[in-house]
N, C-alpha and C positions, 0 to 999 in steps of 0.2 A: 381378566383376573378379579374375582369378587371379592368384596370388603370382607374378609373373614379373618378369623384368629390365625387359623392355620397360614394364609398368605403372609399376615404380618409377621409371624414366627420366621417363615422362610426368607422374606426380606430382610429381617434383623440379621439372621446368619450370614447371608451374603453380603450385607453392608460391613458387617465385621471383617469378613474376609478381605474387603477391598482396602482395608487398612493394614493388611499383613505385609511386613517387608519382603517375604519369600514371594518372588514373581511367580512361582509354581502354583501357590495358592491365590495369590491377587489376581493374575490375569484370568484365570478360568471364571471367578467371580464378577469380574468387570465385563467379560464377554456375556455371562448370564443375564446381568442387568440391561446390557445393550439389547439383548434378544427380547427381554419382555418389555422395554420400555415403550412399544407401540400398542400394548394392550391397554384396553378400557379400565378405568380405575387405578392404573399405576400410579399417577401423580397423587390421588386421593389417599392410597395406601401410604406413601411417603409423608403426606401431611399429617394423617393420622399417627403414624410413628413419632413424628417431631413433637407433636401434642401429648402423646400418652405414653411413650416409652419411659421406662424407669431409669435407663441408663444414659447418663449426658451425653457420652461420647457417640451413642447412637442417634440422639436427637440432633446434634450437630452436623454428624455424618448425613442423615437424612435431609436437613436442611441445605447443605451443600450440594448434594445429589440433585434435590428438587430444583434449586437454582440452576444448575449447569443443563438439567433436563429442559428447562422452560427456555433456557438461552438456545439449546439446539433446535428446539420445535415448536416454539410458538408462532413464530411467523408463519404466515401462509404463502407458499411460493407458487406462483403462477404454474400451470401443467405438472405441478407435482401433487401427490396426495397429501390430503390435510392430516398432520401425524397426530393431532390431539382430537378426539372426538368431541362433538359440540357439547354433550352433557357434561363431560369432565371439565370443559372451559368454563361453562357456566358455574359449576360447583366451585371451581378454584376462585373465580372473581368474587363469589359470594362469601367465600370463607376465609379469604387470605388475609384482609385488612384486620378484622377482629383478632385473627391467629397471631398476626405479627406484633399487633400491640400488647398481647398477653404473653408474648415470649420474652426469655431473659435475652440481654443485650447481644450476645454472640449468635443467637439464632436469629433475633429482630433484624441484624445487619443483612443477613442472608436473604430472608424474605422481603425485606426493604428493596433488595437489588431486583429480586424476583418481580416485584409490583412495577418497578420502574421499566423492566424488559417488556412486560405485557402492556403497560402504559404506554410505551413507545409505539406498539402497533395498534392498540385499542382504544386509547384515550385521545379524544372525548368521545368520538362517535359510538364505538361500541361498549364503552363504559362511562356513561354520562353522569352515574351518581358517585363516582370515585371521590371527587371534589368534595361534595356535601358531606360524604361519610367521614372525611378527613377533617373538614373544618368543624364539624359538629363535636369532634373529640377536644377541640380547644378548650371547651367549656368543662371537661372534666376535672381540671384542677389537678391532675395527677401528671407529674413532669415526665414520669417514665413512658406514659402513654404520648403526651405531647411532643416528647423528643423523637418518638417513634414516627409520628406524624410529620414531624418536621424533616427528619433524615429521609423519609420516603419523597416529601415534596421537593427536598433537594435533588435527589438523584432523578427525579422526573423533570424537574424545570432546568437542570444545569445545561441541557443540551441548547437551550436559547442562546447559550454564550457563543456558539459555533455553527448555528443552522444558518443557511442562506435565507435572506429576506424572501418572502413569498405571502401571497394572500392568505394561504392556508395558515401559515405559521401567526400572522397578525390575528387572525380570527381566533386561533387557540390561545394566544397570549391574551387577548381581550377577554376572552371567557374566563381564563384564569383570574386576571385581574379584578374583574367583577365578583367574583366569589372568594378571592383570597386576600386582596390588597388590605381590605379594612380590617378582617379578623387579625391578620398578621401584625398590622400596626397596633391595635388594641393589644394584642399579646405582648409586642415590644414594650409598650408603656407599662403594662401590668408586671411584665418580668422585671422591669428596671426598678419599679416601686418595691418588689419583694427583694431585690438584692439589697436596697437600703434597710428594708424591715429586718432582713437576716444577715446584716453586715457582720455580725460576730459568729454566725454559724457556719463553720468550713464546710459540713457535708452538704448544707442546703445551698451554699453558694457555688459548688461544684456542678450541682445539677442545673442551677439557673444560668451559669455562664456557659453550660454545653449548649442551653437553648439559644442563649444570645448569639453564639458563634453560628449555629445553623440560621438564625434569622437574619444575620448579616450577610450570609451566604446567598441566602433566598432574595435578600434586597439586591446583591449584585446581578443574580440571574434575571430577576424581573425587570431591572432597569437596562439591561445591557443593549437590547435592540433599538430602543428609543426612549426618550424620557416619558412615562406614563403621566397623564393629567393627574391621576390619584397623587402620584409621589410628589409632582410640582406643587400641587396644592399643600401637601403635608411636609414639605421639605424642612420647614422650622422645626417640627417634632423630632424628625430622624436625624438631621444635622446637629441639633444643639445636644441631643442625647449621645449620638457618635463622638461628639466633640468631647463631652464630660467623660465618657468611657476612655478616650484617649489619654486623658490626663489623670484617670483614677490610679491609685496603687494600694491595694488591700493587701496587707502583710500575710493574711491567711490564704491568699491565693498564689503567694510565692512559693516555688518548688526549690528543693535542694539539688535536684538533679541537674547537672551541667550540660547533658546532651539533650533530653526530651524538652520540647516547649511546652510550658504550662498553658493552662486555660486563657490566663490574661495575655500572654504573648500572642497566642492564636486570634484572640478576638481583635486585639490591637492591629495585627498585621491585616487581617481581613478588612478593618475599618480603613486603614491606609489604601488598600486596594478600591475599596469603594469611593474614597475621595478622590483617588487618582483617576477612576472612570469618569465622575462627574467633572473633574478639572479638565480632562482631555475631551469629553464628548459634549458636555452641557455647560461649558464655561460661562456662558452669559447668565444662566440662572443661578450658577454656583457662586458667581463672583462676590456677593456679600460675606460669603462664608470663608472664603479663600485665605484672607491673611490669618485669621485665627487657626486654621488648620496648619498652614506653612509654620506658624509659631510654635504650635504644639508638637508637630513632627519634628522641626528643627530642635526643641529641647528634648524630645525623645532620643533622637540621634546622639545628641551629645553627652547624655546620662546613661545610655545603656552600655553594659559591659561587653567584653569580647567572647563570652561563652557561647557554646555552640546552639545551646537553645534559644538564643535571641537572633539565630541567622534570619530566619525567615521575616521576623519583624523588621530586623534592620534592612534587610534587602527590599521588602515593600515599601519602607519608609523612604529609602534612597530612589526607588523607582518613581515614588510620588513626587520627590523634588525634581527627578529627571524630566517627568512628563510635563512638569510645571514651567520649567526653565527653557523648554523649547517654544513655548507659544509666545508670539510676538507681544502680546499685550501684557504679559507677566514680567516682560524684560527687565522693566525698571526696579522689580524687587532685587536683582542681582548684579546691577549695574557697579556698584561701589567696588572699587578695588580691595577695600578691607573685606568686604562681604566675600569676594572671591578666594582671597587668602584664607580667611575663616573656613570657607567650605573645604578647600583643598586640604588645610592642615588637620581639621577636626573631623572631617567625614570621609574624604576620599582616601588620604593616605594610611590612616589606621585601618581602613577596611580593606586595603589591598595586602596586608601583611600575610604571610604565610604562617599559619598558626600551628600549633602543636596537632590539633585535630586535623588539620590539613596533611600535616606529615604522617599521621597515623593512617589516614584514609590512603595516601600515596602508597605507604608500604603493605598495608594488611587488607585493603579493601580497593585494589587497583581497579577493579573492572568498573565499578561505582565512580571512582576518580576519572576514569578515562571517559565514562559517558557523560560526566558533568563538564568536563574539561574541553573534550574534543568534540562531542555532538551537540553541544549547546543545551543539554538538559539541565544546565546549571542556572536556569533562569531564576532560582532562589537563593543563589549563593551571594556573599557579600561582595566578593570581588568583581562578578559579573554586573550587580547592580552599581557599583562604583565606576565600573568601566562604561557603563551606560550614561552615568550621569556626566562623566568627562565629555562623552561625545556630545551630550546635551548642551552642555555649557559652552563647548567648542562652536556650536552653531552660530552664536551670536558674539562670543568673546574668545575666538581662536587665539589671537594674538597674546593678550594678557594670560590666559590659561597656560598656554605653551611655556610663556616666559616663567611664570611661577613654578612650573612642574620641572623644567630644566634644572632649576637650582635644586630641587629634590633629589632629581635623578643624578647629578654629579656628586652630591654629598654622599648618596647611599653608594655609589660605586666607589668612592674614596674610602668609605668605612669598610667595604668589602676587601679593598686592596690591602688594608693595613693588616688584617688577619682572616685569609680566606676561610679557614676551616672552621672558625667561629662564627664570621659574619657573612656566610653564604646567603643567608635570608635577605640580606639588604639587596644584594645584586638580583636575588629573584623578584622582589618588590621593584626594582629598577626596571628591569625588562618588562614586567607587566604594564607599568605606567608608560613605558615608550609605546607598548603594543597598543594600549587603550588611546594613547594620545595621536598615534599615526593613522589608526584605522577609522576612515570614516563611513565606509561602506564595505559589506563583507557578504560572500555567500559561500555555502559549502562547497560548490563546484569549482569556484575560481579563487577562493581565499580573498585577499583584499582587493576591491576592484576601485577604491577611492582612496587615497592617502593624503594626509595632511603635508603641504608642501614645506613646512617649517622643521620637519624632522628629517635629518639625513640617514635615511634606512641602511644604505650599504655602507657607509662609513661605520655605524654602529655595529653593523654584522661583522665587519672585517676586524674591528678592535676588540670586540666584548662577546661575540657568539662564537666565532671560529676557534679561539684559543681553547675555549673550554671542550669544544668536539676534537680537537687536535691532541688533547693531552693523552699521555701514553696509556692510562688505565680507563677502560670503558666503564668501571664500576664506582669511581670517584664521584662525589658531589651529582648523585642520580637526578636529584631536582633540577639543578642548573643544566644537566644534559637534555632533560626533557623539555625545558624552557627554550634550549637553543634549538633543539630540534623543530619545536612548534613554530618559532620564529621563522625557520626556512619555509615551513609548511603554509604559514599565514602569509608572509610576504613573497612568495615564490613569482609574482608576477612583478614586483617592484626591484627585486635583486637581480642583476645582471646574469645572462645565461653562465658567462665563464665562472662565476662563483658557484652557482648551482652544480656545474661539472666538478668544481673541486670539492663540494660537499657529498657528491654520491658516495665516493669511497669511504668517506667518515660515516655516512648513514649505514651503509652496508656492514661496517665495521661493529656499529651499535646494536646490530641485530643479535650480537652476541651477550650484550648487557645482561646481568642477572635480574635487574629490575623489571618487572612486569611491563611499567609505564613506559621505561625508556625504550625497549625493544618492540613494543607496540607501536609507538610513537615513529620509530625507526621506518618500521614497514609502511606505516601509513604514509608518511612523508614520501618514501620511494613511490609508492603507488600513486600519490596525487602529482608528483613531478613527471610519472610516465605518462599521464594523461594530458600534460599541458600541450597546446597547438602552437606550433610555430607558423612559418609562412606557408602558403598553399594548403592550408589545413592538415599538413603533415604533423606528426608528433614532435615537439620541440627538440627532444632528446632522442637521438637515432639509435637504432641497433647498432650502427658502426661505432658509434661514441661509447656504446656500452660494451663493445667486444673484449677489451680487457679484463671486464669484471664478471663475465657471463658465470664462470664456475663458482667463484667466491660468493656471487649474489644467491645462486641457487643452493649451494651448500649451506649458507647461513640462515637462508630462509626455512629450510626444511629442518636444520638443527634448532632454529627457535621454537618450532613446533614440538620439541622435545624438552623445553625449559619448564620448570615447575610452574603451574598456573596457566600455560599457554598452550596445552593441548588441542584446545578448539578455539584458537584465537582467531576470530573473523579477519582481523585487520592483515594478519600474517597470510592467511589464505587468499585474501583479495589481492594482497602484493604478489603472491606466486601466479595467481591467474593474469594479473597485468603485465608481470615480467613476462610470461609466455606470449602474451599478445604482442608485446613490443619486440621481442627478440626473434620471434618466428623461426627460421630453419637454424639460427644459432643454437637452438635447445636440442636439436635432435640427437647430438651425441651422448646426452644426458638422459634421454628420455628413458631407457631400460630401468635405470635406478629410480628415477622420478616416478615413473607410473607404479612401480613395485611399492614405494612410500605411499603413493596416494590411494592404492588398493588397499594396503594395510590399514590406513586410516580409515578409509570408507567401511571396512569390515568391523572396525573397533566403534565407530561412532552409529553405525547401523544398530547396535545393541540397544541403544537407548538416545535417539536423536533428540538433542536439546536446544542446539544452536542454528536456527533456520538460516542465517545469513553464511555462517560458516559452511554449512551444508551446501548451500547454494554456489558458493565460490569453488568449492571442493569438485562438484560437478561440472562447473565451467571450466575448471583446469583440466579435468579428464578429457572433456570435449577438444579444448583447445590442442592437448597432446595427440589425440587422435587426428585432428585436421591437419596440424602442421606436418606430422610424420607421413600420413597418408597422401597428402599434396605431393611430397617429393618421392614416396615408394608407395604406391597402392597396394603392392602386395603385403605391406605391414599390417593391414586390416586384421588378418589372422592372429598374429601374436598379441593385439589388443583384445580380440575376444578370448583368446587363452587365459590372458590375465583377469578379465573382468568377469567372465560368465560365472566362475564359482560362487563369487560375492553376489552377482546379481540374482543366481538361483536361490540363495540363502535369503536375500531380501524378499523374493516374491513368496518363496515358502512360508517365511514368517510374518507375511502381510505387514511389512513395516510401511505404514500408509504414507508416511511422509516422504518416504524415497521413491514410491512406486511411478509416480509421474517422471521423476527424473531418470529413472531406470529405462523406462519406455523411450524418453527422447534420446539418450545415448545409443540405445539399440537401434532406432531408426537411423540415425547418423551412421552407425557402423553398417547397418545393412544397404543403406543406399550408397556405401563406398564399393560394395560388390559389383561387379561388371554383369556376371553371366547370372548362373542359377542360384537360388537360394540354397545356402548350405543346410544340411540336414538337421544341425542344432536348433536353427530356427523353426524348421517345419514342425519339429516336435513339440514347440511351445504353441504353435498357431491355435489349435483347438482350445487352449487355456485362455486365449486373449478374447474368446468369444462368451465367456461365463458372465451371465447378467450380473453377478455381485461385483464385478470389477467396474460395470458401468454405471453403477449406482452412485458411485462418487464423483461428483461435478469435477474433481481436480484432474481425475484419471481421463476424462473425455478427449480434450484436445491431444495430448501426447498419444493416446491409443488409437485416434483415428489417423493421426499421422503415421503411427507404426503400421497399421493395416494397409495404409496407402503405399508404403515402402514394400511390402509384402507383395501387393498387387503390381507394383511397378517392376519388381525384380523377378516375380516368380508365378505369374497369373496361370501360366501353362501348366505349371507343377500342382497348383491348387487344383485346376481343373481336372487334372488327371489322377493326382493321388489323394486329393481330399474333397473331391465333388460333394460329398455329405456334408461338407461344412459350408457350403454356399448359402442354404436356408439359414444357417446362424448368422452368417455375415448380413444377410438382408434383414434378419431380425434386428441387429443392432441398428441398421439403417431405419428401421420402420420405429425403433424406441425413440430415435433421435430427432427424427422427423416430426414427431408429436409435441416437441418441446418447443416453444418460442425461443427459449434461450439457446437450444442447441441444434436448431434445425440446419443451421449452415454447415456444421460439422457432418450431418446427416448426407447433405449434398455433396460434401468432399469426398465422402466415401463411396457415394453411388456414382459420381463423375470418373473416379477410378476405377470402378466396377466396369461401367461402361466402355472406358478408354482402353483398358488392358485385358480384360477377360475374354478368352475366345468366344465369338458370338453364340455358337451352339450350346455353351455351357450356362448361359443365362436365358436362352430362349423362352424357357417355360415359364419364367419369373416376370417377364417384361410387362405383360398387360396388368398383372398385379401390382407392380411399382406404380405404373401411371395411375391406377384406381386410388392407390393409398395417397398419391400426391394431390389429386382432385378433391379427396374427402377433406385433406387438410386446408385446400383453398377454399373449400365451402364453409368449413367450420370457423378457420380464423386466418384471414388473408392480411398479412403484414408486409410492409414494403420490403423488409429483409428476405421474406420467404419469396416474394414474387422475383426480386433480382436473382436469387439463387435458381428459382425454378426456371427462369429465362435462359440463364447459362446452360443448365441441364439440358433443356429441349433443344437448344441450338448444338451442344456437343453431342447429343443423340443423332442429331441431323447429319453432322459432320462425319460421324463413325459409321451409321448405317444407311446414310442416304435420305433424301428428302421424302420420296416416295414411302419409304419404311415409316418414317413420321406420320405422314398424312393418313397412312393404312391403320396404323395402331390407334390413332386418335379416332378414326371413324369406325374402328371395330368396337370401340366401347361404346359409342353411341353415333349414330348418324349425323352427319354435319358439323361433328364435334371440332374438326380441324379448323372451319371456319370460324367457329366460336372463339376459338382460342387466338387465332390471328387476328379477329376484330376486337375481343374484348381484353386481350393480355399483352399480346406481342406488340401491335401497333401503337396502343396508347401508353405502354409501360416501358418500352425499350430505352428510352431516353434516362431512366433511373439507373441502367446498369454501370457500375463504375469499376475502375481497374483496367489497365492496358491489356492484359491476356483476356479478362473477361469480355471486354468490348470486341476483340478481334474474334474470339470464339463465336459471339452473336453476329458479327458482321458476315462471317464465313458461311454460318448456318442459314442466315436469312437469304444470302446469295445463292445459296443452293436450292432454297424454297422457290426463289424467283425464277431461277434458270434452270433446274433440273427436276421440277415436279410438274409432269404433264397436265395433272388436273388444274393446276394454276392458270392454265393457258386456255381450256376449253370446257369448263364446266361453271357452275354458279360461283365458284371460288375465284373468277377472273376479275371480279369488280373489286377485290381486295389487293389485286396485283400492284396498281399503282399506289395506294395508300401504303402498302408494305414498304415498296421502293423509297417512298418520300420518307417513310420512319427511317429507312436505313441510312438514307443521306443525312437525315437528322443526327443520327447517332454519331456519324462522322464529323458533322460540321457545328451543331448546335451545343451549347454549354450543357454540361451535365445537369439533370435535375436531381437536387439533393433535397427537395422538400420532403419533410417527414409528417404525416398527420399528428396532430397534437397528443393524441391519447397513446401514441406509440414511442413517445420520446425515450422512455426508460426502458424499453423491453430488452435491450442488448445488453444491459447492464447485470451480470449475474452476481446477485449478492446474497450469498448463503449465509445465515448467521450460524454463529457458534464454532464448533472445532473442525469443520470439514477442512482438509487440507486443499487450499486453493492451488489452482495450477499456477507453477511459476515457470515462465518460458525462460529456457537457457539461451543466452544471446548467441553463444559460440556453438549451439547445436543447430542454429537456424538452417532452414530448408531453402535451397536455390529455387526461385520462382520456375514452375514448369509451364512450358507453352505448348499444348497439346496440338496446336495446329501450325507450330513453327517451321517444320520441315515442309509442308506443304504449301503454306501461304506466307509471303514475307510482307507485302503490302497489300491489306485488304481493299484499299480503293482500286488499285490496279486489277485486282483480282476480279472483282466487281465489273469493271470495263470488259475485261477478256471474256469473262462467263457471259455477258450479255451479248458481245460480238458473235459467241459460239451459238447462243440461243437465236440470234437474228439471222445467222447463216442456215440454221435449221428450218425456221419459218420466216422467209423474207417478208418484210414490209409489216409484220404485226407490230414487233418492238416499237418501231419508229412511229406508226398511227397512235398507239397507246400513249406513247410519250407526248406527241406533238399535241393531243387533244386534252390530256387530262393532268399532266405533271406541272406544277406550278414554277414560275419563270426561274425564281432563284435556284431552285432545287436543280431544273434543268441546265442551268449554268455551270452548277458544281459538276454535274455528271458529265457535260462536255469536257471540263477539265480533266476529269479521270481518263475519258477516251482518248484526249490528246496525250497525256502522259504515257499511256499504255500503247500509243501509236496503233490503235484499232479504230475501226467505224462501224456503223450498224447498217445493216442492208434493209 
């Protein structure tokens, strides 16, 4: 695409169409943009549009499209074509920083993100002048430009907060500090001076405080990994200014908005974070400043109101106190009983209250409420911070703190008892207090794993939680119901099993509650209870104990999916999956109605898949229905195919990318259930599975390979007779996969199935070409993973076609090639093979080479006979060699950036491990002994003399053990 006005016009029209709400207009436009994004100059056209277009909506749309394009294509993935040509890359890097700095804020943000995506790949090696270009702009004095630089630096450096330590990372941070720390400090001081100069100018202060927030965030990122020498030397400058900003209160920066945090609040909460970082990680250096920060933050907490806009500030301030009170040498600051009482009374209890804003979120924004409350994304809520502070204080003062709070809990419960309908919030706070007091350690998987001995959890459960859940109406006091259900969930390991069994019908009943939070919590609690382990690793709650509730459980779960706001509720779908898994054959009577409901749901969500977890559990549930039913009645597979294939066809025709990998997995599961021939409905689909476009998406590769393997296992003869013209297509797929370091093992899975199942004559003409391709790949890039797969393949080939056929095909490619493969690959590398079945295939293959290949006994290959036998005994007896060369460590990790749907393995579509030599050989050691006995009978004396002269003593000892076990001897 050349940089012409005509192309700019075309692009403008298509971008406009991508904003159209009508899918008939929007989808083709998106497809068009997808089809041209590989063209040279495409990204430069987008940048020209966002710079020169007259329409703001096109500018914004071009900036978002550009950022997503960079996100999808910038990273260069090994073995895959470079998606952006080099000249475009150079042009983008040359123009993007000045363009970002001169753009309005909305576009600046998108370009800033794009720079940080490019920076993650190219900075510092391939983009060395980025830092200098950014730092030079600090001198401009234009804070629109300065803030653009700061925003970009923040998105570039914030990864230092969660990267693993490595020399590469240290080198990069050092480079950044050398160039950036001093200019940043000077900018910080200059900005603070400007704040006092412009103390009465509201619009100037807004810009300056935006800068200070970004500077404070950069301080956090640059100090996170370790305390840099520069910041240690300049701690006085930073900490004195941070402290004065914490105590600053400028009326011009206060906002009337009760919800949205203002600049002052955002700055102070970031400073609390910075102080907590220093208090936790660099406490020795920070000690002189700590008391004044504790005082300032304490005053902040006592004087800040309950409005939502202060939530982040208050929670960060409390988190600061929590991190300080856990450190042994700050213990003395909290020892006094009056201090503890004061903290409990003025900080903890007020911040545990359920406010009007929480109630609003509970009712109107339940998804966000659940995410915060259940999934722990409540990191910045007041309640979570107060809860952490309680835990922190309990570390050294468990007795006094529990004592102080017990009084509060009792008085709150008494208040509630006086007038429940008015005072229910008191009980809510009491439950929250008990929970935070009792829970010392918690994991998502197991709930509370360590509890406070001073709190009687079962008694509180029976007296205060159960009565709420037993009340006649499920819709009364929804917040207290949710609290009660959450209590069961959190303390499921502490509450006795009999109480859990009493709770199950109550939870099933609450699946009917109108409140989204209540029925979601009920589903989640049931799901968690069903995964608990009892003795011998069996589930704590058994299918037999659930028998009386099966019908009502399934009915209520599926009914809950029809409640407003829960049509794609992932917790309900996960509970459905877990119930199927627990109940097994008890669900069979309900399967016809269940599979109908699941299929309808699948059809509905495939129109616009938006909830990945929900979709995953839905496919898991479909797999479980198939497995459980077909285990009892294999004939039922046909009725599942009838129910599912219509929807599957629609998904494949409409190219619903998110669902295609799942569909292939379910189809593999169904096809593997067939005992005999492949049904014609599958054969009709077979040619479509070989289309190159399907193989371009990495997420499709594992499930497609598995599906093709199922075709080969069940219907190789049908393919050979009715679809022989498709064999080159099948081998074409193998050729594409084998060329990629990330997917070569998948290529071998496919090749091994072809060798194992296809009639020999149908692949005869292709065999030599297959080996040549493998040797080319070996020469170009030999990795450990490839070698392991290659060894399994040649041994499987040997098992299937015989050792002589293996020797002949090698030597037909190049004379003496067979000896080279034995000497350079099999003998030195066999120890690397891992996996029971893989080792067994190699053992049987090598045994065949040793005992059924005449050239091994009477040509120049004979000298390799003993080393090969020794290598085989090593495979049996020595530990596996799992060393990997340094440069290969990260090859197996397929990390495709952007929006490619990654492959999600369905646990319940799992494939049984297949052993191709299982029927032929049970014990490979005994098989070796028997084969050697047979060989020695054919040529008496030869085997024994080779063994006695050349095999090392230890290997000989093992071999004698195998011969004894097999009750045979050598002649």
